N, C-alpha and C positions, 0 to 999 in steps of 0.2 A: 496102620500107623496111629499111635495114640496122640491125643492132643498135647501140645506143649506150649507154654507161655512164649510169647514173642514180644518182649519189651525192648524198645530201642533207647531206653533212658541212658545207657552208658555212652551213647553216641551224641546225645543232645542235652543241654542244660535247660531245665524247665522251671519257670518261676511259678510255683504252685497255684496260688490264688489267681494270679493274673492269667495264667494259662487256662484255668477252668472257666474264667469269665469269657475268654475269647472263644472257647469251645461252644458254650451254650448261648452266648449272646447273639442277637440278630444284628446283621450289618445294616448300615443306612441303606435305604432303597437305592436301586441301581442308578437313579438320576440324582442321588444326593450322597454319593460316596465321598469319603473324606478327601478334601482337596490336597492335603499334605501327603505326597506319595512316598513309598519306600524309596531307598536310594535309587536314583534314576540315572542309570548309565546312558549316555547318548553316543552310540557308535559313531555318529556323524554330527558335527556341531549343527544345532538348529539355527534358523535364520536369526540375524541380529535383532536384539530386542527393539520393539517399536512401542510407541505410546499405547497404553491399554485403551480398548474401545470404550467410548462413553455412551454409545447409543444402546448397547445391549448388555444386560447383566447376565451373569452365569445363572443357570437354573437353580432355583431355591430348593430347599429340602422337599423331597417327595414322599412315595412309593408311589407298581405294577404298575423294572423291564422295567402293575403291573405297573407313579406318574407325576410329572413335574408341572405345576401350573405355569402357563406362559408368562415370561417376565413382562411386567407392566410398562417398563420403559422402552420396550421394543418399538421402533418406528412402525407406523401404519403400513401394511403391505401394499405394494402396487399391484395392479391387476396383471395377471399373467396372460400373455397372448394365447388364444385358443388355437389348437392345431386345425388345419383344414379338413383333416380326416382322422377320425378316431375309430379303431377297430371295434366292432360291436362285440361285447362280451358274450360268450357262449357257454362258459364253464358252469354257471350256476343258474338254476331255474328261476324264472321271474318270481320275486317274493310277493306275498300278500300281506297287507297290514294286519298286525296282531297286537292291538294296544293293551289288552288285558288278558290274563289267563282265562281259560274256559271256566264256566260256572262250577263244574265239578271240582276243579283244582282250588278255586277260591273257597268253596265250602270246606274242603279239608284244611286249608290254611286257617280259616275262621275258627276251626275247632281248637287251634293252638293259641288263639287270642284269649287273654284272661278276661274274666267277667268284670273286674274292677281295674282302674288305671294302675299301671306300673311304670316306673322309670328305670331304664337300663343304661348303665354307663358303658360307652363305647370308646375304646382307644383306636383312633383311625389314622393309619399311616398315610401321610400326605394329605390329610383333611378330606379323604374320600371315604364314604359317599358324600357328595355335595348336598347342600340344603334342598335344592329342588327335588332330588330323588327321595330324601327323607320325608319331605312334605307330601309327595305322592303316596308314599307308604302310609302315612297317617290318614289319608283320605279313606282308606279301606280298613285300617286297623287303628282307630283312635285311642284305644286303651293302652297302646304301647308307645311310650315316649322315649326318645333317645337323647341322652346327655353326652355329647361328643367332645372328646379331647383329641385335638390334632397332634400327631407325633411325626417325627422324622427318622428315628432310628430305634432298633429293637433291643440293643444290648442293655441299656439302662432299664427298659421295661421288663425284660426277662428277669433281671436281677431282683427287681422289686416284687414281681409276681412270686418268685421262688421264696422270698423271705416274708411275704405277706404285707410288705410295706405299702403296696398299692393294690387297690381292689377294683377290678373291672368285670363286667358281665360278658362283654363281647370284645373281640379283637379283630381289626383288619390288619393282617400282617403279610409278610412275604410268603408266597406259596412254598418255597423250598425250605422254610424253617419249620413247617408243621411237624415233620417227623421228630425234630428236636423237642418241640413243645410236648408232643404226645408221649415220647419215651420218658420225659421228665414228669409225667402225670399232671400236667397243668390244664388239660382240656377235657371237656365233657364229650362223651360219645353220643351224638345227637341222632344216631341211626334210627331209633324208634320214632322220631318225629319228622323224618324226611318224607316228602310227598313225591313218589317215584315219577309221576307224570310231569312234574315241574322240572326235575333235574335230568330228565331224559334228553340226551344230546351232548352231555359232557363226555369227552373222550376218556377211554379206559385208563390212559396213563395219568390223567388228572385225578380220576377216582382212586387209583392206586396210591397216589401221593397223599391224598387226604386221609387214607387209611393209616398213614403214619408209619408204614413199614412194620407195624405190629398188629394190624387188623386185617379184616377180610374185605376185599373190594365189593362195594355195593351193600355191605352190612354195617361196617363200622365207619362212621363219619366224624372225624375230628375237626373238620372244617368243610365249608362249601366253597369251591373255587369261584372267584369272581371274574378274573381276567387272566389271560395268557399272553405270551409274547412270541407268537409264531414269527419266523424271520424270513425276510426277502432281502434282495440286494438293491440298495439305494445308490444311484450313481449320477454324476453331473453329465447330463447329455451334451451340454455345450462344450465341455472339455473333451469328451470322447469324439465328438464331431470335429472339433478343431484339429485333432491329430489323426483323423481318419481311422480310429480304432473301433473294431466291432466290440459290442458289449460282451464280456467274457461269460461263458456258461459253466465253466469248470474251474476248480481251484488251480489246475495247471495253467489254464489260459489266463487266470487272474494274475499269477506270478509273472507270466510273460508280459502282460499289460503293465505291471508295475515297473518292469525293466524299461519298456518302451517309453512310458510317460516320463520317468525320471531322466532317461537319456535325452529326451527332447527338451526338458526344462528341469534344471537341477533344483528348482524351488517347488517342484510339483511331485506329490507323493500319491500313491494309489489309496492309502489310508494312513491312520496314525496308530501308534501303540504306546502304552505306558506301563509303568510298574506299580500300579495300584490295584485295588480289588476289582476295578471295572474290567481290566483286561483278563484278570483271573476268571471272572464270570463269563466273559466272552469266549475264552478258551474252553470253559466247561460246556458252553452251548455248542461249539464246534465239535467237541468230543461225542456229542449225541449222534452225529451223522455216521460215525464209524463204530458205534456200539462200545464206546469207551465210557469214562466217567469216574466216579469216586468210589462208590460202594454199591454192590448189587444186593437188593433186599432178598433174603432167603425165607422170611416168615418167622414168626415167633421171636422177634427181637434180635435176629441174627442177620449179619451183613458180611458179604465177602468184599474185602478191600481190594479194588482193582486199579488203584491209582497208577501203579507201575505195570502197564500192559502194552502190548504192541500197538493197539488202536490209539491210545493216548500218545505214544511216542511218534506216531505218524503226524499227529497234529502239532506237537511241540517242535519237531524237527522242521516242519514246513514253515512255521512262523520264525523259528530261530534262523533259518536260512535267509529269509527276507530281512531280518534285523542285521545279520552279519554282512549282508550285501548293501546295507544302508539304503534300503528301498522304502522304509517306513519313516514317517515323521514322528520322532519320539517326543511326545508332549502329552501331559495328562488330559484325558477327556474332561470336558466341562470347565476347564481353566480358561482364563482370559486369553491366553496365547492360543488355545485350541479354537475358541470362538473366532478370534482374529484370522487364524489360518483357514477356517471354513469360509468365512466371508470373503477372503481374498483369493479363493480358488486354489489354495495350496493342497487341499485334500479332495481327491476325486470321487471317493465312494465310501460307503459304510456297508460291509458285507454282513453286519449284524443288525440290520434294520428291522427290529421287532415292531409289532403292531402299535407300540406306543411312540415310535419315532416320527411318523408323519405329522401328527398334531402337536405333540409336546416339544419335539426337538426341531424339526425342520420348519414347519409353518409357525411354530411358537417362538423360536429363537432367531430364525433367519427368514423373516417374511420378505426381505428385499431380494431373496434368491428365487422367488416364485417363478415358475416356468422353466427353470434351469435343471431341476431334479426330475428323475424318472425312477420307477421301481421295476425290478425284474425278478424272476424266480431266484430262489436261493441257489448259490453256487453249489455244484455237485463234484464229487470225486469221479474221475474218468472211469474207475473200475467199479463204481457202484452198480449193483444189479437192478436198482429201482430208484425212482425219484424220492429223495429224503430231505425234508426240511428239519429245523431244530427250533427249540424254544429258548427264549432269553427273557427272564423275568416273569412276573405273575403275582397275584395276590389272592387272598381268600378271607372269608369271615369265619371265625371260630368262636365257640362258646366256652368261657372260662369255667374250670372246675368249681362247683359251689356257687354258680351264678344265682342271682336273686330269683329268677324265674326262667328255668331252662327251656320250657316250652315256648315262651314268648321270645326268648333269645334265638331259638331255632327257627321260629317264624320269620324274624327279621333277617337272619342270615340267609335264608332261602329266597325270600321275596326280593331283597335288595340286590341279589346276585343273578337271579334266574327269571323273574317275571318280565315279560316282554316290555312293559312300560318302563320298568327300572333299567333294563338293558339299553333301550333307546335313549333315555334321559342320561344315562351314564356315558354314552358315546358323545353326547352333546356337552355334558358337564362332568368332567373336562376332557374326555376322550378315552374311555375305558373299553378295550377290546374284549368282548365277552368270552367266557369259557365254553359256552354252549353253542355248538355248531348249528343246532336246529334253530336257535334264535337268529343266528347270522343269516340263515336262508329265508327266514320268515319276514324280516323287517326290511323295508325299502331303503332305509337310511344307509344301509351298508352297500347299496348298489348305486349310490349317487356319485357322479364324476367329480374329481377334484381339479379345479383350475390350477392349483399350485403345481400339480404334476402334469400339466398340459392336457387336462381332460381325462386322465386315466381313471378307470373305475378300480381303485386300489383294493376295494373289498374282495374282488375276485381273486387277486393274488394272495391275499392273506387267508382267505378261506381254503384255497388250495394248499397253502403252507400248513395250516392247522390240521387239515385232513391227512397230511403226510408226515406227521410226527408219530413215530411208532413206540408203543409201550416198552418194547425190549431195548430201545435205544435210549429213552429218556429216564427210565427209572433209576439207573445208577447215578444220575446227576441230581434228580429232584426227589426221589423216593427214599432218601437216606438221611440220617441225622447228623452228618459230619460236614455239612456244607460250609458252616461258618469257620471251621478249622481249616478247611481247604482254602477259602477265600483269604483268610488272614495270613496263612503261612506261605502261599504261593508267590506273592509279589517279590519278596526279597530274594527268593531262590531264582526266579526268572531274571532278576536284576543281576545276580552274580554271574549267570551264564552269559548275559549280554556284555558284561565287563570282561569276559574271557577268563574268569577265575576257574571255570571247569567247562567241559563240553556240554552241549545240549542233551546228549544221551544220559548225563548224570542228573538232570533236573528232576525227573520223576522218582528215582530212588531216594534222592535227598528230601523230596516232598513227603514221601511215605514215612521216612525216618522222623521227620518233624511232626507228623500228624499223630503217630501212634501213642506217644506219651499223653497227648491232650485227649485222645479218644479214651484212654484209660482213666484220666482224671474226670471224664464226663460220666463215669459209671459203667464202662464196658470192659469186659475181659477179652484180651486179644490173644489168640492162639493160632498155631499153624496146624492144619489138618490136611493130609494128602496133597501137600504142596500149595494149599490155598490158605490165605490169611483171613481168619474169621474174627469179627468183633461181635460179642454176645452181650446183650444188656442184662446186667445182674442186679 
C-alpha cells in the first residue's frame, strides 16, 4: 500500500499562527500549569465555596513533575510522631559517600573548561539549579560563569529562540520538550563532549528521549537529563485507617476504594481530577504502564501516531467511569480550592505522586499534615505480567545551537546534572530527584528516613519505581515531539466527554483529529501506511 496523505483539516478549524505556537511552545512546568482551566464540567456539584485559605499560597511558577519552591507563607510544620517500628529497608544496598567525581572524570571535564573566563547565559525553568549548586560548580571550574535567567514557561522562550529575539547558551527545560527543540534545529548535539563514566547510570529511556527521536542513543545528546519523576502512590494513612480500608495495590482495588470512601462520607474522594493540562499530563503518565502514549519514535524523524489505541482507551475509560460515577473531586490541581480540599481531608490520595511530590507538594505546601501521609508502590493493573511504574515530569540541560562556547556549556550541563556533589546539593536545594540511578545508590542522602512520612525511607520506593520504568513503555510519551499539542488539545476534549456531549470511546479519535493539523503546521507530513499513521519531519 502506498503512502497517502492523512489530513484532518476538513474536520477541524485551525487558527494558523496560534496553532503553530501551541504545537512548538513549551507548557508551563507541571507545578505551574495555567490556573484557568478549560471548560470544567462538574458531574457532581463540588462542596459549597468556603473562604480561601490564608495560611498557604498556591505553588508559584516552577519546573521537574522535574519543581516548585515551597511557599514562604506556609506555617511551620509540626513534628510528626515517629512510629514505634519502621521496617528495615532491604531493597537497596547501603550507599557510600561520593562527594566528588573520581579524578579521571574530573580530568576529562577539566579538558572542556576554557583557558580564559567565559560567561554563559542560562534560561532556568523554575530558577533551578539553585545558587549553592552553581557555586559548587565554580569551585572546580572558575573560568565558566553562569548568568541565570529564571523562567516559568517555555512557550514564549521557544518563540523567541525561533526568531532570534532572545539568545541563550544553555536551557534548563522540560524533558519531554527536547524532541520538539531538536527537530526544530535549536539545540547543539553535545555527544562529542560527553564523559561516558559520568553519565553512566541514566536509564535507556532517558537517553532515548534526549536523542530527540532523530538521533542515536548514546551517540547524539541534545540534552543531559537532570531529574525524572518516577511515580508511587501517596495516600492518607489516617483516612484509610479510619474506614478500615487496606491500601489498594491495583487500579481495580483503587476504584473499589473510591466507591467505599465516598459511600462512607459524601465529602470524601479518593483523588481529584480537572480539565487542565495537569490531568492531561497525568493521563499520559498512566498510559506508560499499558504501553500506550502519543507517538512511537521510528528513527530518522519518523513517528507513528498511536493516540487512538486500545492501551490508551483502557486508561481513558477507567477514569471516565470514575468521573461518570461522581467518585472524583472535580477541582483544578494547585488552585485554592484544591489546597483547601487537601488540608481538610477531602482528598485521600495521589496516584501520580512523582519524586517531586514529597518535598515540593506535600511537605512544602501541607506541613501541617506531617505524619498523616504514607507512600506505597505505584498502582498496578491486575493483568500486568510484571511490576511497572511510570514517569511524570522531568527536566534537562540543553546547549543552544550557536552557543558562545559549546564545550564549556556541555561541561556545565553534565556536571550540574550528574556530578555526585551537584546531585546531593540539588536534592537539598530545592528537591531535585536525579536522573542517574547510580548516583541514587551511591549517596546516603537518599536513604534517610522522612519524619513527614512516619519514618519511611522514601528513597527506596522511588528507586524501585525508577528502575521499573521501561523504554518501550515511556518512549511514546516522552520521546516524541508532539507532547505540547497533546497537552493543549486534550483538556477540552476530556471536558466534553465529562459533560456527556459524546461517550468516552470517542475521546481519543477526537484528540487525534485535533492533533494532526497542528502536527502538519509544525513541519511534519502525516501519511497512512499499512494501516499506521506516520508523521515524518520534512
